[in-house]
C-alpha positions as CSV (number, residue, x, y, z in Angstrom):
1,M,123.3,83.0,54.0
2,A,120.8,82.6,57.1
3,D,117.3,83.7,56.7
4,M,117.1,86.0,59.7
5,P,113.6,86.7,59.6
6,K,112.6,83.1,59.2
7,I,114.8,82.2,62.2
8,R,113.3,85.2,64.0
9,R,109.7,84.1,63.4
10,E,110.2,80.3,64.2
11,N,112.4,81.2,67.3
12,I,109.6,83.4,68.5
13,R,106.7,80.7,67.8
14,W,108.7,78.4,70.2
15,Q,108.8,80.8,72.6
16,I,105.4,81.5,72.6
17,L,104.8,77.7,73.3
18,L,106.9,77.9,76.1
19,T,105.7,80.6,77.8
20,L,101.9,79.3,77.5
21,N,102.8,76.0,78.8
22,N,104.3,78.0,81.8
23,A,101.0,79.6,82.0
24,R,99.0,76.4,82.2
25,P,96.4,75.6,82.9
26,I,95.2,79.3,83.1
27,G,96.5,80.8,79.9
28,T,97.6,84.4,80.0
29,Y,97.0,87.9,78.0
30,E,99.4,88.8,75.3
31,R,101.0,91.6,76.9
32,I,102.9,88.7,79.3
33,V,103.8,86.8,76.2
34,L,105.0,90.0,74.8
35,S,107.3,90.9,77.6
36,V,108.9,87.3,77.8
37,I,109.7,87.6,74.0
38,Q,111.0,91.2,74.6
39,A,113.5,89.4,76.8
40,E,115.2,88.0,73.8
41,Y,113.8,90.3,71.0
42,T,113.8,93.6,72.5
43,D,112.1,95.4,69.5
44,A,109.3,92.8,69.3
45,T,105.9,94.3,69.0
46,Q,102.2,93.5,69.4
47,N,101.3,92.9,66.0
48,E,104.4,90.3,65.7
49,I,103.1,88.6,68.5
50,R,99.5,88.5,67.2
51,R,100.7,87.3,63.7
52,E,102.6,84.4,65.5
53,C,99.7,83.7,67.7
54,E,97.6,83.6,64.7
55,Y,99.8,81.2,62.9
56,L,99.9,78.6,66.0
57,H,96.3,79.2,66.3
58,D,95.7,77.9,62.7
59,R,98.1,74.9,63.7
60,D,95.8,74.3,66.7
61,L,98.6,74.9,68.7
62,V,97.3,77.3,70.9
63,K,93.8,79.0,71.4
64,V,93.2,82.7,71.1
65,D,90.2,84.7,72.7
66,K,90.2,88.1,71.2
67,R,88.6,90.0,73.8
68,P,86.0,92.8,73.3
69,D,88.3,95.3,75.1
70,G,91.2,94.3,72.2
71,R,93.4,92.1,74.5
72,W,94.0,88.9,73.2
73,F,94.1,85.8,75.9
74,I,96.0,83.1,74.7
75,E,96.1,79.3,76.1
76,I,98.2,76.4,75.0
77,A,96.1,73.8,73.2
78,R,96.6,70.2,73.9
79,Y,98.6,69.5,70.5
80,G,101.0,72.6,71.7
81,V,101.4,70.8,75.3
82,D,102.6,67.6,73.0
83,I,104.9,70.0,71.1
84,V,106.6,71.2,74.0
85,E,106.7,68.0,75.9
86,Y,108.6,66.4,73.2
87,T,106.1,63.5,72.5
88,V,104.9,64.4,69.1
89,V,106.9,64.7,65.5
90,L,107.2,68.6,64.8
91,E,106.5,69.7,61.3
92,P,108.7,72.7,60.1
93,G,107.8,76.0,61.3
94,I,108.9,76.1,64.8
95,A,112.3,76.3,66.2
96,R,111.9,73.8,68.7
97,P,115.7,72.5,69.7
98,E,116.5,69.0,69.1
99,K,116.0,66.5,71.9
100,Y,119.1,65.7,73.8
101,F,118.0,64.7,76.9
102,D,115.8,61.7,78.6
103,V,113.2,62.4,81.1
């Protein structure tokens, strides 16, 4: 039986990386990331996005700036870009699709 919470977490992490890659080189606030994730998971919450951003931060894939006003500003890190661009091997934990194309 499929582990649906695990599939959701890993897919959200991939979507966060894609969103932040599109926000390069500036980065974006978590609210924008949440709105993108809610296009697929309408019940996604701010806490869920923060939890997955912390996970990606711990893996050095994103940079998280927790602003004094309570908002989080997030940027993709160099290694995160490498993951999105399929230039490095990906360890488990992120639902990056298999590369089926050559650029």
